[in-house]
Each structure stands twice: as structure tokens, then as C-alpha cells.
N, C-alpha and C positions, 0 to 999 in steps of 0.2 A: 745543393740540389739543382739550382738553375744553371750553374756552370756547365752541367752535363748536357744541357740543351743547346748551349751556344756553340754550335759546330759549323755554322756557316753553310748549311745545306741549301742547295738551290735546284730548281728545275727550269730548264730552258723553256721559252715560249713555244717552241716547236714540239717539245716533248709533252708539254701541258695540253696542247691542242690534240696531240695523238692519243693521250690517255683519258681526256675528259669525257668523250662519248661513252667509253666503257664504264667509267665511274657513274655517270648519269643513268645508264641502262641498269646497272646493278642496284643503284639506289632505288629506282622505281620498282624493281623486282622485289627488293626486301620491304619496300613500303606496302606492296600488295600483300606480302606475307604477314606484315604487322597487322593489317586490317583483318585478314583471314583468321589469324591467331588471337584476335581481340587483345592485343598487347599494347598497353600504354607506354609510350617512349618519351622520356623527359631529357632534353638536351640542355645542359648548363653551359653557358658561354661566359667565361670570366678571363681575366688576365691583365696585362700591362696596358696602360693607356697608350694609344697610338699603334697598337698591334694589329689593327684592322678587324676588330671583332664585328663591327657593323658590316664590313665587306663579306665576312664569312656567313653571317646570317642571311644577307641578301643572296649569296651564292646558293645556300641550301634551299632557299625559297624558289630559286630559279631551277634548280635541279630536281626538286621533288614536286609531286602533284599537290598543288595548293589546296585541293579539296580535303586533304588529310593532314594538313600541318597548320599550326597557329603559332605566331610569334608574339611574345609578351615582353615589352620593355618596362623595366622597373626603375623609374627615376626616383626623385624624392617623393616620399609618401604624401598622398593627397590628404585633405582634412578627413575625408571619409575613412581612409586607411589608417591615419594616425590615431583615430578614436577607437580602434580595435586592436586586439593582440597582434603582434608582429607578423605571425604566419598567416593571418587571415587573407592578406592580399595575394598570397601565393596559392592557398587552398582554392580560392575561387577561380583560379586560372589553370588548374590541373587539367591535363589533356584527358578526354574520355578514352576508354579502352578502344584499341584499334587505330589510334591516331598518334601524331607526333606533336609535342609542344616544346617550343624553344624558349627558354628562360634567359633573356638577354639582360643581364644584371639580375642576380638571383638572391637567394637567402644568404649568400656569402658576402655580398657587397658591403652592407652597412657594418657588420661586425668588424671587418678588416679596416674599413675607413675610420670607424670610430676609435679603433685601437691606435692607428697611426697618428691620429690627431688628439690622442690622449683623452677622449671623451669617456672611455671605459678603461678598466684595469686589465692586467693579464688574467686575473681570476675571472673577471666578468666575460672576457673573450672566451676563455675555456668553457665557461658555463654555456655561452651562446653556441659554441661549436658542438658541445654535447647535445644540445637541443636539436641542432641540425642533424646530427648522427641519428638521433631517435626518429626524426621525421623521415629520413631516407631509409632507415631500416623498416619503418612502418609501410612505406610505399613499396619497397622491394618485396617484402613479405606478402604484400597483396598482389604481387605479380608484375609490378612496373619495372621497366628497364631504365636506369638512370645512366646517362653518358655525360661525363663532366670533362670539359675542355678548358685548359689554361693556356692562353696564348702569351708567349714570352718574347720580349725584346731585351737585348743587353742595354745597359745604361747609355752607351755611345749611340747604338742604333735608335733608341728612343729619342735622344736629343736631335739626331739628324732628321728623323721622321717628323718631329714637331716643328723644326725649322722650316722644312719643306711645306708643311701645312700652313705655317704662319704666312709664308709668301703666297701660297695658293689662295688662301682665304683673306689675305690682307689683315691679319690679326695683329693687334698691338702686343707688346711684350707683357706677359703676366695676366692677360685678360681672360684667357680660356681656362676651363677646368683642367684640361690635360696639362697645361703649363704649370698650374698650381700643384697638381699631383706629382709632376716630374721633379719638383724641388725636393720631394720626400721619397725619391726612388729607393734609397737604401732601406728606409724604414718600411716601405711597402713590401720590398723583397723579403725582409726578415719576418714580418708579420704574416705575409702570404705563405711563405715556406712553412711556417709553424702550422697554419690553418690547413694546408694541403696534407701535411704529414698526419695530423690528427684525424682528418676525415677521409683518408684514403683507405679503402678496403675492397675486398674481392667483389662484393655485390654492387658497389658504386665507386669504382676507382677513378682516379684522375688521369687524364691524358695530357701530358705537357707537350705543346706544339711550338716549335721554333717558327716565329712569324716574320723574320726579316725578309723572306722571299715569299711573295703572295702566291706564286704558282705551287711551290712546295707546300705551303700552308694549306691551301684549299684542297689539293689532291689528298693530302694526309688526313684531313678531316673526313673527307668522303670515304676513304679506305677504313679508317678507324670505326666510323659509324656502321659501315657495311659488316665489318667483322664482328662488332659488338652485337648487332641484331642477329646475325646468323648463329653466333655462339649461343645466344640466349634461346633462340628457337630450336636449336639442336639438342638442348638439354631436356631430359625428361623432367617431369614435374619433380622438382627437388624436394627432398624430405624437409619438413619444417624443423626449425631449431627446436630442440626439446624444451618444453616449458612445464615446469613442475605444477601439478594440479593439487598438491598436498596442502592441507591447511595446518596451522599450528595446532598442537594437541588439544588446546582448550576449545577448539571449534570442530573437533572430529565427530562428536556425538550427533547422530542424525535424529535421535529421539526428541531432543529439546533444541529448538532453534530460537533465533532472536525474535521471531514473530510470536513465539509463545510468551514472551515477556511483555507484550503489549496488553494493557488492561482495557478490555473491550466493554467493561461493565459501566463505565462512566456515562452519565446522562446529564442533560441540561434542559431546564424548563424553557418553555416558549418565551416567557417574559424575560428571563435572564439572557436568553439567546439574543433577543431583539436589542436588549440594552448593550450587550457586548459587541454585537454586530455593528451597531452604529458607532460605538467608540472606536473600534479598530479600523473600520472602513474610513472614517473621517481622518484618523491618524495616518493611515496608509496613503491616502490622497495627498496629505500635506508632505509626507516624507518623500514621496516619489517626485514631487516638484522640487523639493530641497535637493534631492539627488541629481535632478536634471541641472540645476544651477551649479552644483558641485562637480558635474560631469562624471558621476559614478553610475555605471550601468549595472543592471541586475539580470540574472538568469534564474528562472524557477523551473524545476523539473518535476513533473507529476507522473508517478507510476503507482500501480496498485491493482488489486483484483478487478475483474470485470464487475461492473455495477457497484464499485466501491464508493463512487461519488466524486470522481475527478472532475467531471464536467461541471457539477454544481459548485464545487469549491472554486474553480476557475472563474465562473460567472460572478461569484461574490467578490473576487479580487478585481475583475475588470470593471465591476460596478463602482469600485472605489477610485480608479485611476483615470485621469484624463485620457480620452481615446487617442490623443496625439502622441502619447508617451509609450504605448505598448503595442506589441504584436503577439498574437497567439498562433503557435505553429502546431497544427494537429497532425500527428505522425501516423501514417498508415503504411501499407505495403509499398516498398520503393517503386518508383516509376522506372521506365527504361532509361531515362536520362540519369537517374540516381544510381541504377545498377551498373552503369558504365564508369562509375567512380568508386574510390575507396568509401566504405560505409560512413565514415565521419564527415565526408564532403558535404552532405546535405544538411548537416547540423552546423558546420563551420560557417556556411554562407548566410545563416540567419542570426549570427552573433550580433547583438545590438550595438549601436553607436554609443559613445560616451553619454551617459545621462538617460538612456532609454531602457526599456524592460522587454525581455522576451520570455514568454511562457510556453513551455514545451508540454503539450498534452501527449504523453509518451515521448520517448527520447532515444538517445544512443544506447540506452540500456536494453533495448530490444535485442541487441546482439547477444547478450548473455542471459536473456530470458526466452522470448518466443523463438528466436533463431536457434538457440541451443536446444530447447525442448522439442521443437518441431523438426529439427535436423536441417534447417535452411543454411546453417553454418557448420563447417566441419569442426571437429574437436579442437584442432590446433588453431583454428581461426578464432573461435570464441574464447579459448583459453588465453591467447595473447592479448585479447581485447581489454582485460583488466588493466594491464600496464599502459596500453594505448589511451584508454579513457582517463586514467589518472594523470597522464602527461597532458592530455587535452585540457582537463579541468585545472591543472596547475598553471598552465599558460593563461587561462582566464583570470585566475586569482592573482597571479603576478602582475597582470595588467590593471588590476583593481576592480574587476567585476565581482559583484556580490552574488554568490551561488547558494541557492537553497534547493535541496532535493527531498521530495516527499514520497514516502511509500504509505498509501492509505490501506490499512489492514481491516478486514472484516472477517467474521467467522463463516464457515461453509453454510451454516444454517441461515445466517442473515443474507448471504448471497442467493440462496435458493428462494427465500421469501421475496427478494427484489426481482429475481427472474420471473417468478409467477405473476407478480404485480405488473411487470412490463408486458407480459403476454395478455393480460386481462384488461389493461387500460389502453384504449385505442390510440391516444396521442403519445404513448410510450412504446408502442409495438416496434417502431423502427429501431429502437435501441437493442433489441434482442435478436440474435442470429444463431444459426446452427453451430457456428464456430464457438460462441460463448458456452454452449452446452458441452462441446467437445473439450474445451479448455478446462472445464470444471472436473472432468474425469481425470485430469492430470494434476490435480491439486497438490498432491504430495511432491511430485517432481518439481513443480513451480515453487513450492515452499522451500525445498532444498536449494534451488537456484537463487531465490531471493536472499536466503540467509548467506550464501556464499558471496553474492553480489555486494551486500551491505558490508560484510566483513572485509572484502578486498578493496572496496572503493570509498569507504567512509574515511575521509582525511580531515586534518585540522581546518583546511580552507574550504572544504566542500563535503561536509558530513551529512549523513542521512538523518532525516527526521521521521521517526516511525509514528504515524498518526492513527489513533483509534477511530475507526470509521463506522462502527455499528450504529452509533447515533450521529447522523449527518450534522446535526447542530454542533456537537462537540468537535467534530473534525474540522468544520469550517472556521470555528473560532481558534482552534489550535494553529491552523495554517496562517490565518490573518495575523495572529499574535506573533508567530515566528517571523514572518516577513517584516513586521514592524520592528521587532527587536534587532534583527540583523541589520536593518538600515540605520537604526539609531546608533548601533555600535560603531559603524564606519563614518557616520556623519557627525558624531558628537565632537 
């Protein structure tokens, strides 16, 4: 593969000066179109050490309007990044719609380096690359343009470049990272070629750039970027990849759903409730500190009908846990900042550090519930979300995060009773809105959506817990007990 790039192509300094103004003008023009079209552009900068990747990044920042471009350099993971799933550090740096983000050192860097230095196997590398393919497909389906550059130098050219740098910076032999990597040139070439082949596709293809001549390299990058943006903007809204919405035969019947299997008749006396509440709150408090010491993070997701008691359940949990160990994220309609990103972005950025707890009062499942029912997401958008959500949660599980997902179920009659109580009790009136009444009219549609959501996203590592909520005391104890059991299992 790389031999095909080693052609010795050059551009004279005079020709570079002649063509640079045109490239800069066109880049500024397409940057304006990017903003107008609300298009997020992700530029991946990778390649051989010594190929001038930093020079290219500086050149792009010189040519483009700095108000619409951000550069993110990913060195070794910080403590904050190392305590979260691998892709967290990249999600928090994704460019908003209408802007350009340069990933200097990207999600490709560590899988390739780790394989070269035999920290991972070929099988683990392939799994990591498949995860990258999933991420890039998720981003491109959401409308992003990903332009991936691989800057190549032959082995001889790299050796010469590094010798010149050693003299220039007065470096001793073997002290720089570039020198260490150069010793493994052949292994890097082999692993990199495999990675490029596996992750090269029409929606996020690789552009191999010969980097031995800086003038040729820089002009080529500018032209490729211009062409990629123009091509993307000239395309009509591409039809989404077909995603089957069919369920297995055993789930096809709409008459009986998984919600109908929840026993809502269970009750708990006030005396027994207080006894169990103290027991599980005390235990949860101890377990969360144990998890902190063991660096095991937790995520709890709370979904359910309006007035099902999510807030009350969360308050009983937070009363058990040291306030320094948890965060509660209350999810409402997305802000303008959140709408400028992929819908999972606002949840990725709240993933807890190792040993901490995040409680989501409503969550990413709004995509397949309210956004589906209310038409805020198109059919192909919410239908593909099941796969995206499963992938997201799998990454959390692989990292060691304990996930608990709760659907608090109540009957329509119990909901009506609680709605009327909220209207009649002054300090509860803020809890009831016209939207709550409108949602009630769509009970059957939500019931079907919930059943499909649970069927498609309840996995071994992050299964749904269906909580009987007609008696709030029963629901709270069920939830506290489940949280304690899940922590005991991983901390034993």
C-alpha cells in the first residue's frame, strides 16, 4: 500500500507561492459553506513520525478562520481520561455543527502503538478497529464529514528527517519519541496498513499523503479538504441505510407487552418500609465507598411514566451516598449547545470517573421514547439508535462501569390519581404540566415504544429492571436493593 505513495512528488517553492492564495481562498469559502450548512467536519491527522503532521495542523489553522476551527492534540491519557472509557476523551472534543475539529493524534493512535509494542493481540486490535468503525458510522449517519489523512514517509526519508531534527534540536541518540518509534518502522508500517484497510470506506475514507516534500504535502491537504467538503455539500440528503424494525416473532404481539408482566399489586407496610429503607440505605452508603476505593464507577438510569416516582426514588438513593461521590443529571429538552452535537454527546460528557456514581433522571432513551413518539427524531434516526445505545453501554461495561437501568411502571389509574393530587396540593403543583396530560393521551404508543426499547436494549451487562411503582414504598426498596446487589456482585 505505502509503496504506491512513495513517488517522490514535489512542488517548487515558486509554484507553492503561486497556488497557496487560491487554496486559502477556496478553503475560506468552503468554511463559510460548512457554517451555513451546519455541517460538523472532523479532520483526522495521523501518519509516520517525522512526516510534519504538526506543520500541517499549523498550516490549516493559518489558512482557515480560527473562529470556526479547533485543534485537539491527544497525547498520553490524563488521569481524568484514563478513569473513563477510551472514547470519552474524543466525544468531549467533538466539533459542534457548522465547525471544523482537527484530531491531532486520534482514536487510531493507541490501538496501533499498542499492537506494535505487543500490548494487545491481533484479535484485540481488530476489536478496537471495529469499535472505531462503529463510532465513525455513528457520526457520519448523524451528518458529520470525516476526512482522514495519513502522512507517509519512506524508511530512508524518515531516517534523514530525524537526523536533521536531531541536529537542529541537539537531541541525543535515542532520547526522542520519534527515534524510538523509528526503530520499529517496519512493524508500524505493517500494523498501520492493516488498520487503514480495515477502516477505509466511502463515508470516511483515508487519504494517503506523500510527505517528503512539504510544499506538495500542504497543497495536497488543502485540495483534498476542499474537494471533500464540496462533495459532501453537493450531495442531496442521502437515504439512510435500511435498518430493520422487525422484532422476533415472540415479541410481535402488541396485545401483551413486557409491562403487562409487572405485578403492580404488591404493597409494603410503613413499618416494614422504614426497616428495609434503613437497611439498604446503610448498605448502599458502605458499598459506594467500597466501590470508590476499588475504582469501580456506577451509572444508574431512571425512566418511567410521568408521576411514576423517579424523583422520589433518586432522593432515597442520594440520601444514602456521600455527596462527594455522586452527580445527578436531570435530562430535559436539549440546549442549543447539545443540539449542535450527536445526541449521545451530552450523556458521554457526564460519564463518571472511576469510583464515582452518575444518576440520570431520564436519559439517552429519550431518543426511542419521547423523540420517537413526538416526531422529534425521524424514523431512521431513532431506529438506528438501538444499536448505537447498545454500543455505548457495552463500552461502559467493558471499562468496568456498573450499569443499572430502571423503568418504573404504574397503571393509568394510579397516574391519574397522582396527577390530580399534584393539581390539588400547592407544593406539588409545579410538578404537573400540560405536557404531562398530553403524554397521557399517548399511553398506548409509549407502552409499545417501551416494550420495544426493553426488548432491544436489555443486555447481559446492562439489563432493564422493571419496577412496580403503584406503591412508591415497594419501588424505592426494589431499586435500592437492586443497586446494592449489583455492587456486591462486582465488589465481592
